[in-house]
C-alpha positions in Angstrom: 125.8 70.5 115.2 127.1 72.8 117.9 124.7 75.5 119.1 121.7 73.6 117.9 119.1 72.4 120.4 117.1 69.2 120.0 113.4 69.4 120.8 112.4 66.6 123.1 110.2 64.0 121.7 106.5 64.3 122.5 105.5 62.5 125.7 103.6 59.3 125.4 100.8 58.0 127.7 103.0 55.7 129.7 105.6 58.3 130.5 102.8 60.9 131.3 101.2 58.4 133.7 104.5 57.7 135.4 105.0 61.4 136.2 101.5 62.6 136.5 101.3 62.8 140.3 104.7 64.6 140.5 103.3 67.0 137.8 100.1 67.7 139.8 102.2 68.2 143.0 104.4 70.8 141.2 107.5 68.6 141.6 108.8 68.5 138.0 111.2 70.9 136.5 109.8 73.4 134.0 110.9 71.5 130.9 109.3 68.2 132.1 106.2 69.9 133.3 105.8 71.6 129.9 106.1 68.2 128.2 103.4 66.8 130.5 101.1 69.8 130.0 101.5 69.5 126.2 100.6 65.8 126.4 97.5 66.5 128.5 96.3 69.1 126.0 96.3 66.5 123.1 95.5 63.3 124.9 91.9 63.1 126.1 92.4 60.0 128.3 95.4 61.4 130.1 93.7 64.8 130.4 90.7 63.1 132.0 93.0 61.2 134.4 94.6 64.5 135.4 91.2 66.2 135.9 90.1 63.2 138.1 93.2 63.4 140.2 92.9 67.1 140.6 89.3 66.7 141.7 90.2 64.0 144.2 93.1 66.2 145.6 90.8 69.2 146.0 88.2 67.1 147.7 90.7 65.6 150.1 92.2 69.0 150.9 88.9 70.3 152.1 87.8 67.1 153.7 89.0 67.6 157.2 85.8 67.0 159.2 85.2 68.6 162.5 85.1 66.0 165.3 81.8 65.2 166.8 80.9 66.9 170.0 82.6 65.3 173.0 85.1 63.3 171.0 88.1 65.4 172.0 87.0 65.3 175.7 86.7 61.5 175.6 90.1 61.2 174.0 91.7 63.5 176.6 90.1 61.5 179.4 91.3 58.3 177.9 94.8 59.6 177.5 94.8 60.7 181.2 93.5 57.3 182.3 96.4 55.6 180.6 98.7 57.1 183.2 96.9 55.4 186.0 96.5 52.1 184.2 92.7 52.1 184.1 91.2 53.2 180.8 87.9 55.0 181.1 85.0 53.6 179.1 82.0 55.7 178.2 
């Protein structure tokens, strides 16, 4: 019928799994993101998967360790030594 909108079918686990990373990265359009969000609210397994991936992403985002003292100096010295053909060893 003209003027009548069809409601998309609920998302299943396979489809949710296929787009989960894109959903978590904010790469889905609003309609698709809404379908994923609706599925995650009713499916415990997929909801747990999403929570796990969010936790991993958050951990990795804050996991840029500071280099140990002297590492940058040793790398710079090594890079300079490449120009003269004699790598420095420490």
